[in-house]
py3Dmol code that shows the C-alpha trace and the ligand (Angstrom):
import py3Dmol

protein = """\
ATOM      1  CA  MET A   1       0.000   0.000   0.000  1.00  0.00           C
ATOM      2  CA  LYS A   2       1.455   3.321  -1.057  1.00  0.00           C
ATOM      3  CA  ILE A   3       0.445   6.565   0.606  1.00  0.00           C
ATOM      4  CA  LEU A   4       1.175  10.011  -0.805  1.00  0.00           C
ATOM      5  CA  ILE A   5       1.608  12.866   1.667  1.00  0.00           C
ATOM      6  CA  VAL A   6       0.905  16.228   0.068  1.00  0.00           C
ATOM      7  CA  GLU A   7       2.174  18.788   2.544  1.00  0.00           C
ATOM      8  CA  ASP A   8       4.505  21.755   2.308  1.00  0.00           C
ATOM      9  CA  GLU A   9       5.885  21.577   5.829  1.00  0.00           C
ATOM     10  CA  LEU A  10       8.747  19.150   5.695  1.00  0.00           C
ATOM     11  CA  SER A  11       8.735  18.533   9.450  1.00  0.00           C
ATOM     12  CA  ILE A  12       5.121  17.319   9.274  1.00  0.00           C
ATOM     13  CA  VAL A  13       5.945  15.186   6.238  1.00  0.00           C
ATOM     14  CA  GLU A  14       8.842  13.567   8.072  1.00  0.00           C
ATOM     15  CA  PHE A  15       6.774  12.946  11.188  1.00  0.00           C
ATOM     16  CA  ILE A  16       3.951  11.259   9.276  1.00  0.00           C
ATOM     17  CA  ARG A  17       6.330   9.363   7.023  1.00  0.00           C
ATOM     18  CA  TYR A  18       8.290   7.931   9.929  1.00  0.00           C
ATOM     19  CA  ASN A  19       5.124   6.651  11.566  1.00  0.00           C
ATOM     20  CA  LEU A  20       3.548   5.243   8.410  1.00  0.00           C
ATOM     21  CA  GLU A  21       6.729   3.410   7.461  1.00  0.00           C
ATOM     22  CA  ALA A  22       6.720   1.876  10.922  1.00  0.00           C
ATOM     23  CA  GLU A  23       3.282   0.491   9.982  1.00  0.00           C
ATOM     24  CA  ASN A  24       4.768  -0.978   6.786  1.00  0.00           C
ATOM     25  CA  TYR A  25       3.209   1.475   4.367  1.00  0.00           C
ATOM     26  CA  GLU A  26       5.227   2.739   1.437  1.00  0.00           C
ATOM     27  CA  VAL A  27       5.353   6.494   1.556  1.00  0.00           C
ATOM     28  CA  GLU A  28       5.871   9.180  -1.079  1.00  0.00           C
ATOM     29  CA  TYR A  29       5.520  12.891  -0.557  1.00  0.00           C
ATOM     30  CA  ALA A  30       4.999  16.077  -2.522  1.00  0.00           C
ATOM     31  CA  LEU A  31       5.700  19.569  -1.210  1.00  0.00           C
ATOM     32  CA  ASP A  32       3.337  21.362  -3.574  1.00  0.00           C
ATOM     33  CA  GLY A  33       0.293  20.709  -5.739  1.00  0.00           C
ATOM     34  CA  GLU A  34       2.167  20.330  -9.011  1.00  0.00           C
ATOM     35  CA  GLU A  35       4.617  17.828  -7.626  1.00  0.00           C
ATOM     36  CA  ALA A  36       1.607  15.937  -6.228  1.00  0.00           C
ATOM     37  CA  ILE A  37       0.060  15.671  -9.695  1.00  0.00           C
ATOM     38  CA  GLU A  38       3.310  14.286 -11.117  1.00  0.00           C
ATOM     39  CA  LYS A  39       3.437  11.587  -8.426  1.00  0.00           C
ATOM     40  CA  ILE A  40      -0.251  10.694  -8.739  1.00  0.00           C
ATOM     41  CA  LYS A  41       0.051  10.355 -12.540  1.00  0.00           C
ATOM     42  CA  LYS A  42       2.276   7.311 -12.075  1.00  0.00           C
ATOM     43  CA  GLY A  43      -0.865   5.479 -10.988  1.00  0.00           C
ATOM     44  CA  ASP A  44       0.387   3.557  -7.966  1.00  0.00           C
ATOM     45  CA  ILE A  45      -0.952   5.687  -5.104  1.00  0.00           C
ATOM     46  CA  ASP A  46      -3.494   3.939  -2.851  1.00  0.00           C
ATOM     47  CA  LEU A  47      -4.358   6.854  -0.585  1.00  0.00           C
ATOM     48  CA  ILE A  48      -3.579  10.576  -0.355  1.00  0.00           C
ATOM     49  CA  LEU A  49      -3.098  12.709   2.755  1.00  0.00           C
ATOM     50  CA  MET A  50      -3.850  16.185   1.514  1.00  0.00           C
ATOM     51  CA  ASP A  51      -2.948  19.423   3.221  1.00  0.00           C
ATOM     52  CA  LEU A  52      -5.213  22.327   2.283  1.00  0.00           C
ATOM     53  CA  MET A  53      -2.835  25.266   2.044  1.00  0.00           C
ATOM     54  CA  LEU A  54      -0.224  24.343  -0.527  1.00  0.00           C
ATOM     55  CA  PRO A  55       1.983  26.255  -2.918  1.00  0.00           C
ATOM     56  CA  LYS A  56       1.070  26.324  -6.627  1.00  0.00           C
ATOM     57  CA  ILE A  57      -2.172  24.348  -6.446  1.00  0.00           C
ATOM     58  CA  ASP A  58      -4.074  24.284  -3.145  1.00  0.00           C
ATOM     59  CA  GLY A  59      -5.609  21.150  -1.630  1.00  0.00           C
ATOM     60  CA  VAL A  60      -9.212  21.967  -2.514  1.00  0.00           C
ATOM     61  CA  THR A  61      -8.434  22.687  -6.170  1.00  0.00           C
ATOM     62  CA  LEU A  62      -6.267  19.589  -6.384  1.00  0.00           C
ATOM     63  CA  THR A  63      -8.970  17.391  -4.847  1.00  0.00           C
ATOM     64  CA  LYS A  64     -11.525  18.732  -7.318  1.00  0.00           C
ATOM     65  CA  LEU A  65      -9.154  18.001 -10.205  1.00  0.00           C
ATOM     66  CA  LEU A  66      -8.547  14.452  -9.014  1.00  0.00           C
ATOM     67  CA  ARG A  67     -12.259  13.787  -8.616  1.00  0.00           C
ATOM     68  CA  LYS A  68     -12.997  14.931 -12.181  1.00  0.00           C
ATOM     69  CA  ASN A  69     -10.475  12.596 -13.761  1.00  0.00           C
ATOM     70  CA  THR A  70     -11.667   8.983 -14.110  1.00  0.00           C
ATOM     71  CA  GLN A  71      -8.138   7.664 -13.474  1.00  0.00           C
ATOM     72  CA  THR A  72      -7.972   9.318 -10.067  1.00  0.00           C
ATOM     73  CA  ALA A  73     -11.622   9.753  -9.063  1.00  0.00           C
ATOM     74  CA  THR A  74     -11.654   6.853  -6.627  1.00  0.00           C
ATOM     75  CA  ILE A  75      -8.329   7.371  -4.828  1.00  0.00           C
ATOM     76  CA  PRO A  76      -9.175   7.792  -1.131  1.00  0.00           C
ATOM     77  CA  ILE A  77      -8.270  11.249   0.191  1.00  0.00           C
ATOM     78  CA  ILE A  78      -7.911  12.357   3.808  1.00  0.00           C
ATOM     79  CA  MET A  79      -7.651  16.111   4.257  1.00  0.00           C
ATOM     80  CA  LEU A  80      -5.364  17.612   6.839  1.00  0.00           C
ATOM     81  CA  THR A  81      -6.984  20.778   8.092  1.00  0.00           C
ATOM     82  CA  ALA A  82      -5.862  23.341  10.657  1.00  0.00           C
ATOM     83  CA  LYS A  83      -8.647  24.585  12.851  1.00  0.00           C
ATOM     84  CA  SER A  84      -8.678  28.336  12.567  1.00  0.00           C
ATOM     85  CA  THR A  85      -6.440  29.259   9.679  1.00  0.00           C
ATOM     86  CA  GLU A  86      -7.611  26.856   7.056  1.00  0.00           C
ATOM     87  CA  ILE A  87     -10.839  26.326   5.262  1.00  0.00           C
ATOM     88  CA  ASP A  88     -13.705  24.618   7.046  1.00  0.00           C
ATOM     89  CA  LYS A  89     -13.598  20.835   7.070  1.00  0.00           C
ATOM     90  CA  VAL A  90     -17.051  20.624   5.509  1.00  0.00           C
ATOM     91  CA  VAL A  91     -15.712  22.225   2.352  1.00  0.00           C
ATOM     92  CA  GLY A  92     -13.107  19.482   2.167  1.00  0.00           C
ATOM     93  CA  LEU A  93     -15.782  16.817   2.174  1.00  0.00           C
ATOM     94  CA  GLU A  94     -17.912  18.767  -0.297  1.00  0.00           C
ATOM     95  CA  VAL A  95     -15.137  18.863  -2.876  1.00  0.00           C
ATOM     96  CA  GLY A  96     -14.706  15.120  -2.595  1.00  0.00           C
ATOM     97  CA  ALA A  97     -12.363  14.230   0.259  1.00  0.00           C
ATOM     98  CA  ASP A  98     -13.338  10.991   2.019  1.00  0.00           C
ATOM     99  CA  ASP A  99     -12.314  12.077   5.485  1.00  0.00           C
ATOM    100  CA  TYR A 100     -10.499  14.863   7.285  1.00  0.00           C
ATOM    101  CA  ILE A 101      -8.381  15.266  10.359  1.00  0.00           C
ATOM    102  CA  THR A 102      -7.655  18.496  12.203  1.00  0.00           C
ATOM    103  CA  LYS A 103      -4.117  19.633  12.998  1.00  0.00           C
ATOM    104  CA  PRO A 104      -2.593  19.070  15.453  1.00  0.00           C
ATOM    105  CA  PHE A 105      -3.672  15.448  15.231  1.00  0.00           C
ATOM    106  CA  SER A 106      -2.665  12.325  17.063  1.00  0.00           C
ATOM    107  CA  ILE A 107      -0.694  10.039  14.778  1.00  0.00           C
ATOM    108  CA  ARG A 108      -2.617   7.068  16.137  1.00  0.00           C
ATOM    109  CA  GLU A 109      -5.870   8.677  15.140  1.00  0.00           C
ATOM    110  CA  LEU A 110      -4.498   9.387  11.675  1.00  0.00           C
ATOM    111  CA  ILE A 111      -3.350   5.789  11.209  1.00  0.00           C
ATOM    112  CA  ALA A 112      -6.723   4.482  12.392  1.00  0.00           C
ATOM    113  CA  ARG A 113      -8.454   6.696   9.812  1.00  0.00           C
ATOM    114  CA  ILE A 114      -6.095   5.515   7.069  1.00  0.00           C
ATOM    115  CA  LYS A 115      -6.728   1.869   7.886  1.00  0.00           C
ATOM    116  CA  ALA A 116     -10.496   2.335   7.981  1.00  0.00           C
ATOM    117  CA  LEU A 117     -10.508   4.162   4.669  1.00  0.00           C
ATOM    118  CA  LEU A 118      -8.305   1.624   2.908  1.00  0.00           C
ATOM    119  CA  ARG A 119     -10.557  -1.151   4.165  1.00  0.00           C
ATOM    120  CA  ARG A 120     -13.672   0.623   2.888  1.00  0.00           C
ATOM    121  CA  SER A 121     -12.178   1.352  -0.495  1.00  0.00           C
ATOM    122  CA  SER A 122     -10.954  -2.201  -1.074  1.00  0.00           C
ATOM    123  CA  THR A 123     -14.398  -3.591  -0.205  1.00  0.00           C
ATOM    124  CA  ALA A 124     -16.011  -1.182  -2.645  1.00  0.00           C
ATOM    125  CA  ALA A 125     -13.526  -2.044  -5.385  1.00  0.00           C
ATOM    126  CA  GLN A 126     -14.245  -5.749  -5.268  1.00  0.00           C
ATOM    127  CA  GLY A 127     -18.012  -5.219  -5.070  1.00  0.00           C
ATOM    128  CA  SER A 128     -18.649  -6.299  -8.643  1.00  0.00           C
ATOM    129  CA  ASP A 129     -16.635  -9.518  -8.293  1.00  0.00           C
ATOM    130  CA  VAL A 130     -18.736 -10.886  -5.475  1.00  0.00           C
ATOM    131  CA  LEU A 131     -21.803 -13.075  -5.952  1.00  0.00           C
ATOM    132  CA  GLN A 132     -24.100 -13.949  -3.119  1.00  0.00           C
ATOM    133  CA  ILE A 133     -26.929 -16.385  -2.571  1.00  0.00           C
ATOM    134  CA  GLY A 134     -28.212 -16.870   0.972  1.00  0.00           C
ATOM    135  CA  ASN A 135     -25.212 -17.475   3.227  1.00  0.00           C
ATOM    136  CA  LEU A 136     -22.971 -18.283   0.317  1.00  0.00           C
ATOM    137  CA  VAL A 137     -20.549 -15.643  -0.952  1.00  0.00           C
ATOM    138  CA  ILE A 138     -18.484 -16.261  -4.064  1.00  0.00           C
ATOM    139  CA  ASN A 139     -15.495 -14.064  -4.695  1.00  0.00           C
ATOM    140  CA  GLU A 140     -14.489 -14.391  -8.344  1.00  0.00           C
ATOM    141  CA  GLU A 141     -11.287 -12.475  -7.989  1.00  0.00           C
ATOM    142  CA  GLU A 142      -9.966 -14.549  -5.114  1.00  0.00           C
ATOM    143  CA  PHE A 143     -11.509 -17.818  -6.303  1.00  0.00           C
ATOM    144  CA  THR A 144     -13.066 -18.400  -2.918  1.00  0.00           C
ATOM    145  CA  ALA A 145     -16.503 -19.413  -1.756  1.00  0.00           C
ATOM    146  CA  THR A 146     -17.518 -18.916   1.847  1.00  0.00           C
ATOM    147  CA  LEU A 147     -20.525 -20.175   3.695  1.00  0.00           C
ATOM    148  CA  GLY A 148     -21.175 -17.908   6.660  1.00  0.00           C
ATOM    149  CA  ASP A 149     -17.664 -17.443   7.981  1.00  0.00           C
ATOM    150  CA  LYS A 150     -16.366 -20.770   6.747  1.00  0.00           C
ATOM    151  CA  GLU A 151     -14.368 -21.024   3.535  1.00  0.00           C
ATOM    152  CA  LEU A 152     -15.331 -23.996   1.377  1.00  0.00           C
ATOM    153  CA  GLU A 153     -12.559 -26.204   0.069  1.00  0.00           C
ATOM    154  CA  LEU A 154     -13.545 -26.518  -3.551  1.00  0.00           C
ATOM    155  CA  THR A 155     -11.663 -27.804  -6.543  1.00  0.00           C
ATOM    156  CA  LEU A 156     -11.379 -25.369  -9.457  1.00  0.00           C
ATOM    157  CA  LYS A 157     -14.095 -27.197 -11.416  1.00  0.00           C
ATOM    158  CA  GLU A 158     -16.418 -27.227  -8.429  1.00  0.00           C
ATOM    159  CA  PHE A 159     -15.807 -23.538  -7.940  1.00  0.00           C
ATOM    160  CA  LEU A 160     -16.558 -22.736 -11.588  1.00  0.00           C
ATOM    161  CA  LEU A 161     -19.664 -24.902 -11.563  1.00  0.00           C
ATOM    162  CA  LEU A 162     -20.966 -23.156  -8.463  1.00  0.00           C
ATOM    163  CA  LYS A 163     -20.168 -19.728  -9.870  1.00  0.00           C
ATOM    164  CA  ILE A 164     -22.002 -20.405 -13.154  1.00  0.00           C
ATOM    165  CA  LEU A 165     -25.055 -21.757 -11.357  1.00  0.00           C
ATOM    166  CA  VAL A 166     -25.249 -18.718  -9.086  1.00  0.00           C
ATOM    167  CA  GLU A 167     -24.570 -16.263 -11.932  1.00  0.00           C
ATOM    168  CA  ASN A 168     -27.474 -17.778 -13.853  1.00  0.00           C
ATOM    169  CA  ARG A 169     -29.753 -18.020 -10.889  1.00  0.00           C
ATOM    170  CA  GLY A 170     -33.303 -19.048 -11.846  1.00  0.00           C
ATOM    171  CA  LYS A 171     -32.287 -20.436 -15.259  1.00  0.00           C
ATOM    172  CA  VAL A 172     -32.158 -24.131 -16.060  1.00  0.00           C
ATOM    173  CA  LEU A 173     -28.663 -25.025 -17.244  1.00  0.00           C
ATOM    174  CA  THR A 174     -28.310 -28.207 -19.275  1.00  0.00           C
ATOM    175  CA  ARG A 175     -25.508 -30.668 -18.633  1.00  0.00           C
ATOM    176  CA  ASP A 176     -24.085 -29.885 -22.084  1.00  0.00           C
ATOM    177  CA  PHE A 177     -24.041 -26.177 -21.320  1.00  0.00           C
ATOM    178  CA  LEU A 178     -22.250 -26.781 -18.024  1.00  0.00           C
ATOM    179  CA  LEU A 179     -19.753 -29.117 -19.692  1.00  0.00           C
ATOM    180  CA  ASP A 180     -18.996 -26.421 -22.251  1.00  0.00           C
ATOM    181  CA  LYS A 181     -18.626 -23.663 -19.698  1.00  0.00           C
ATOM    182  CA  VAL A 182     -16.677 -25.492 -17.028  1.00  0.00           C
ATOM    183  CA  TRP A 183     -14.682 -28.056 -18.946  1.00  0.00           C
ATOM    184  CA  GLY A 184     -14.415 -26.224 -22.265  1.00  0.00           C
ATOM    185  CA  TYR A 185     -15.470 -27.015 -25.803  1.00  0.00           C
ATOM    186  CA  ASP A 186     -12.710 -29.526 -26.359  1.00  0.00           C
ATOM    187  CA  TYR A 187     -13.651 -31.660 -23.459  1.00  0.00           C
ATOM    188  CA  VAL A 188     -14.978 -35.019 -24.529  1.00  0.00           C
ATOM    189  CA  GLY A 189     -16.850 -35.876 -21.408  1.00  0.00           C
ATOM    190  CA  GLU A 190     -20.022 -37.472 -20.427  1.00  0.00           C
ATOM    191  CA  SER A 191     -22.839 -35.595 -18.846  1.00  0.00           C
ATOM    192  CA  ARG A 192     -22.273 -37.853 -15.861  1.00  0.00           C
ATOM    193  CA  THR A 193     -19.161 -35.771 -15.115  1.00  0.00           C
ATOM    194  CA  VAL A 194     -21.449 -32.863 -14.296  1.00  0.00           C
ATOM    195  CA  ASP A 195     -23.603 -35.022 -12.013  1.00  0.00           C
ATOM    196  CA  VAL A 196     -20.569 -36.247 -10.099  1.00  0.00           C
ATOM    197  CA  HIS A 197     -19.307 -32.716  -9.507  1.00  0.00           C
ATOM    198  CA  ILE A 198     -22.740 -31.495  -8.479  1.00  0.00           C
ATOM    199  CA  ARG A 199     -22.868 -34.346  -5.969  1.00  0.00           C
ATOM    200  CA  HIS A 200     -19.496 -33.304  -4.486  1.00  0.00           C
ATOM    201  CA  LEU A 201     -20.586 -29.699  -4.409  1.00  0.00           C
ATOM    202  CA  ARG A 202     -23.787 -30.587  -2.589  1.00  0.00           C
ATOM    203  CA  SER A 203     -21.980 -32.613   0.007  1.00  0.00           C
ATOM    204  CA  LYS A 204     -19.540 -29.744   0.650  1.00  0.00           C
ATOM    205  CA  LEU A 205     -22.410 -27.277   0.971  1.00  0.00           C
ATOM    206  CA  GLY A 206     -24.196 -29.593   3.396  1.00  0.00           C
ATOM    207  CA  GLU A 207     -27.650 -28.446   4.393  1.00  0.00           C
ATOM    208  CA  ASP A 208     -27.105 -25.189   2.490  1.00  0.00           C
ATOM    209  CA  ALA A 209     -27.086 -27.106  -0.808  1.00  0.00           C
ATOM    210  CA  ASP A 210     -30.842 -26.734  -1.123  1.00  0.00           C
ATOM    211  CA  PHE A 211     -30.625 -23.929  -3.630  1.00  0.00           C
ATOM    212  CA  ILE A 212     -29.130 -26.264  -6.263  1.00  0.00           C
ATOM    213  CA  LYS A 213     -32.132 -27.952  -7.857  1.00  0.00           C
ATOM    214  CA  THR A 214     -32.091 -30.908 -10.192  1.00  0.00           C
ATOM    215  CA  VAL A 215     -34.384 -30.354 -13.151  1.00  0.00           C
ATOM    216  CA  ARG A 216     -35.321 -33.813 -14.311  1.00  0.00           C
ATOM    217  CA  GLY A 217     -34.330 -34.631 -17.867  1.00  0.00           C
ATOM    218  CA  MET A 218     -32.665 -31.249 -18.351  1.00  0.00           C
ATOM    219  CA  GLY A 219     -29.986 -30.222 -15.913  1.00  0.00           C
ATOM    220  CA  TYR A 220     -29.597 -27.989 -12.889  1.00  0.00           C
ATOM    221  CA  LYS A 221     -30.513 -24.580 -11.641  1.00  0.00           C
ATOM    222  CA  ALA A 222     -29.818 -22.364  -8.670  1.00  0.00           C
ATOM    223  CA  GLN A 223     -32.762 -20.675  -7.006  1.00  0.00           C
TER     224      GLN A 223
END
"""
ligand_1 = """\
1
CA
Ca 0.276 23.937 4.370
"""
view = py3Dmol.view(width=600, height=400)
view.addModel(protein, "pdb")
view.setStyle({"model": 0}, {"cartoon": {"style": "trace"}})
view.addModel(ligand_1, "xyz")
view.setStyle({"model": 1}, {"stick": {}})
view.zoomTo()
view.show()
């Protein structure tokens, strides 16, 4: 995880950097708005700590710019605001910052905010790769299926079979279709192969296997 500190006071940069590195984050910093843009353009920043009053381009303008660009719109931003001298924290959130912290801040508080924000943003990012049916959650990116809080030990074929059934929830899928999708067009298999894998899948799902229905003479469906 790489964090960019955008802050013109080097002593603050050094203080934050020291503490973040101790937490095993990679840290980059920029002392003004233009330098920040150059660093962000490289595309490997996971979170930005943004001071408001900066030389060249201020924090509010920079945040607005980042939010308008599709490449940078979703990078989490925490604003560093100083109580009396700098712009009201509400403005920071209005222009698109995800969170703010008021100077002088406790470094522990800052790290807690960073961790919470990174957790939220990674959950949001994988949102589209997760399928759910009842207690069962299938994560396509990680190739995992969990039932409640228990991870199922599935073979790759079982995983793919389960994923296709859940993706096509409500539709009857023929054995030939499933053979094609899971084993590929070249596979010279019997439809019995599908039945065997469904049986294994059902036994691994236990009493939660109810949603996999056998449609006599046709195939299977999830419902
Ligand atoms: Ca400043």
